[in-house]
N, C-alpha and C positions, 0 to 999 in steps of 0.2 A: 476459074469458078467465074461464073457469069452473074454479073447484079444488074436486073434491069429497075431502076428507078427513075419514075416519070410521074406526072400529077395524072389524076383521073381521067379516064375516056382516052387514054394516048394509046390503046393496043398494047399494053405491058401483058395481060392476059394469053390473048392472041400469040405474043412474040414465046412467051415461056411454055406454053403449050407446044408450038412448033419446035423448038429447041429440044424439050422433051422427046418429042415424037422422034426427031432427028438422031438424039442420042441413045435412042430405047430406053429410056429413062422413066422411072415411076416419078408421080407427082403428088407431093403430099399437101392433103388441104383439109381446112377444118371442116368443111361441107363436101365429102367427095360425091356426092349424088348431083348437087347444084353445078359443080366443076367438070363432072363427067358430061354432062347435057350439055353444056357450054363447049367443050369439045367436040363432040359429036355434030354439033350445030356447025361448028367450022368445018367439019370433015375431017377433024384431025384424028387418028386412032392411036390414044395413049392411054397406059392404064394409071389411074388415079386413085390413090390410097389415104387412110386419115389415120389418126393416131393409134387405135386399135390394131389396124392391119400390120403397122410397122411394129409394134409390140408382140404380136402375135404370129408372125408368119418371118422366116428365115428367108431373107431375099439375097444376102452375102456380099462382100464386098465389091463384087463386079458390078453388081447392079448399081446405075448411077441414078441418082435422087434430086429433083428439084423440089422447091418450097414454094406452094403460092400463098401470096400476103403474109410472109414470115411474120411481121408485127403479130397479125390476128392470130396465127398459131401459136407463137410462143405465148402470147397475154391468154389465150383459151387453156391450153395445156399447164400454164404455170399459174396461172390465178384461179382460174374455175377447179381444175384436177388437184392441185397441189396448196391451195389457198395461200398463196404466195403473194405480197404486195409488189407487186412488178411496178415500177417507177422509170424503167428507161433501159436502154442497152445501146453499145455501138456496132457500128460495122466500118469496115475497112475495105477498101476497092484494092485489087491489085495494080501495079503500073505498068 
């Protein structure tokens, strides 16, 4: 699993999109239209999906998935859609 963690303005989004395109992966985003436009502006061909797409379309276990701004996606879907009071989460990186 690839984890991209750097400050704002350091090219994380472009790196994520390029990695997803290379892996022929989907990219899950809170705002798919905005991220798809950014991918197009970079000249990157990749399919950006949102939560509704993930829930309503079967992609199968062989389709790789990248998540753009995972913290925002988790916050949006758990706080807004499920009315949970999300206060934190942990993440681990592989050695």
